[in-house]
C-alpha positions as CSV (number, residue, x, y, z in Angstrom):
1,M,0.1,0.2,0.1
2,N,1.6,3.4,-0.9
3,C,1.7,6.3,1.3
4,F,-1.1,8.1,-0.5
5,V,-3.6,5.2,0.1
6,W,-2.4,4.4,3.8
7,S,-3.0,8.2,4.7
8,I,-6.4,7.8,3.4
9,S,-7.1,4.9,5.6
10,K,-6.2,6.6,8.4
11,A,-8.3,10.0,7.4
12,G,-11.7,8.4,8.6
13,V,-14.6,6.9,6.9
14,V,-15.5,9.7,4.8
15,W,-12.4,10.1,3.1
16,I,-12.6,6.1,2.9
17,K,-15.8,6.3,1.1
18,V,-14.9,8.9,-1.4
19,F,-11.8,6.7,-2.5
20,Q,-14.0,3.6,-2.9
21,H,-15.9,5.4,-5.1
22,M,-13.1,6.7,-6.8
23,S,-11.5,3.3,-7.3
24,H,-14.3,2.1,-9.8
25,R,-13.7,5.8,-11.8
26,G,-10.7,5.1,-13.5
27,D,-11.8,7.2,-16.7
28,V,-12.0,10.1,-14.2
29,I,-8.5,9.4,-11.8
30,G,-6.8,7.3,-14.4
31,D,-6.3,3.4,-14.1
32,D,-3.2,3.4,-12.1
33,L,-4.7,5.2,-9.4
34,A,-8.0,3.7,-9.6
35,E,-6.2,0.3,-8.9
36,S,-4.4,1.8,-5.7
37,F,-7.3,2.6,-4.3
38,E,-9.1,-0.9,-4.8
39,I,-7.8,-2.1,-1.6
40,L,-9.8,0.3,0.4
41,R,-12.9,-1.6,-0.7
42,S,-11.3,-4.6,0.6
43,F,-9.3,-4.0,3.7
44,S,-11.1,-0.7,5.5
45,P,-11.7,-1.0,9.1
46,E,-14.7,-2.7,10.7
47,H,-16.8,-2.1,13.5
48,S,-19.9,-3.9,14.6
49,Y,-23.6,-1.9,14.5
50,D,-23.6,-1.9,18.2
51,E,-20.3,0.0,18.4
52,T,-21.8,2.3,15.7
53,V,-25.0,2.7,18.2
54,Q,-22.9,3.5,21.1
55,I,-20.8,6.2,19.2
56,F,-24.0,7.9,18.1
57,K,-25.6,8.1,21.6
58,R,-22.1,9.6,22.7
59,V,-21.6,12.0,20.2
60,F,-25.3,13.0,20.4
61,N,-25.5,13.0,24.4
62,E,-27.8,10.1,24.8
63,T,-27.4,7.7,27.6
64,P,-27.5,4.4,26.2
């Protein structure tokens, strides 16, 4: 994984999603760059739905 792709993978879910989409758009960003972003589709960070609910409640100050 090159440095730019690694940086995107650490930048957060919004950036990962953007570049996951861009990995399908070789016509826009070029085939080589699109191919390097394909790894974000297979190896992006995961967490459970329960974790998502807990984060949402914490961010919006709701008690679980």
